N, C-alpha and C positions, 0 to 999 in steps of 0.2 A: 165335878172335876172336869177340867178342860183337857183337850187333846195334848196340849203342850205339857201340862202337869203330868198326864198319864205317861207320856214319853219319858219324862225324867224319872219316873218311879218304876218302870218295867224292870230294869236291871236289879234294883234293890228287891223287888218282888220275887224275881227268880232266885236271888241269893238268900231269900228268907229273912230279909232285914227290915220288913215293914211290920207295923203294929197290926193287930187283927182288924181294927177299925179302918185303917188305910188300905189293907188288903181287900176288904169288902167293898170299899168305895171304888177301888181300881177295877175289881172284878165286875162290878155293876157297869162301870163305864165301858169296859172292853166288850161286855155282852151287848151293849146298845150301839156301839160305834164301830162300824165296819172297817174304817181306816185304822183305828187302834188295834182292832182284832188282827188285821193283817200284820201290823208291826209286831205285835206280841207273838203271833204264830211264827213269823219269820225269825224273830230273835230266838225263840225256843229251838227251832230247827238248826239255826246257826250254831248254837251252843252244843246241841247234840252232835252235829257233824264235827265240830272242833274237838269235842271231848273224845270222839271216836278215834282221833289221831290220824285219820286218813286224809290225805290231801288230794283234791281234785282240781286239776288245772282248768281255768276258765278260758275259753277262746277269747282273743282280744276283741273281736267284734261284739261278743256278748258283754264283755266287761265295759266296753265303751257305751253300749246301749244302756246298761244298768246305771252307770255314772250319770249319763244324760238324764235318764228318768228320775233318778234321785235328786239331782240338781233342780229339775223342773218342779218336782213335788215340794221340795224345800222352799223354793221361791213362791209357789202357789200358797203354801201355808203362811209364809211371812206376809203375804198380801191380805190375808183374812183378818 
C-alpha cells in the first residue's frame, strides 16, 4: 500500500467501513510508515476533539503556520 492509498482509506478505516483484509494492510502500512502514522494519529485526535463538542479557538498565527506547513507537505508529496 502506498501513502496516497493509505490517506484515502483512513477515514473509512475509522468509520469501520473496510474489509478485514484492507484493515490489516492499512494497519501494517501505518505501523511501518511514520508519516502515515502521524496522519492517522492526528485524524483520530481530531475526531475525538470534534466529537467532544468543545471548540478551541486557534490563534491566527498558529493557523497560518499550520496551513503553510500543510501546503508544503502536500507539494512535497506531489513531487515524489
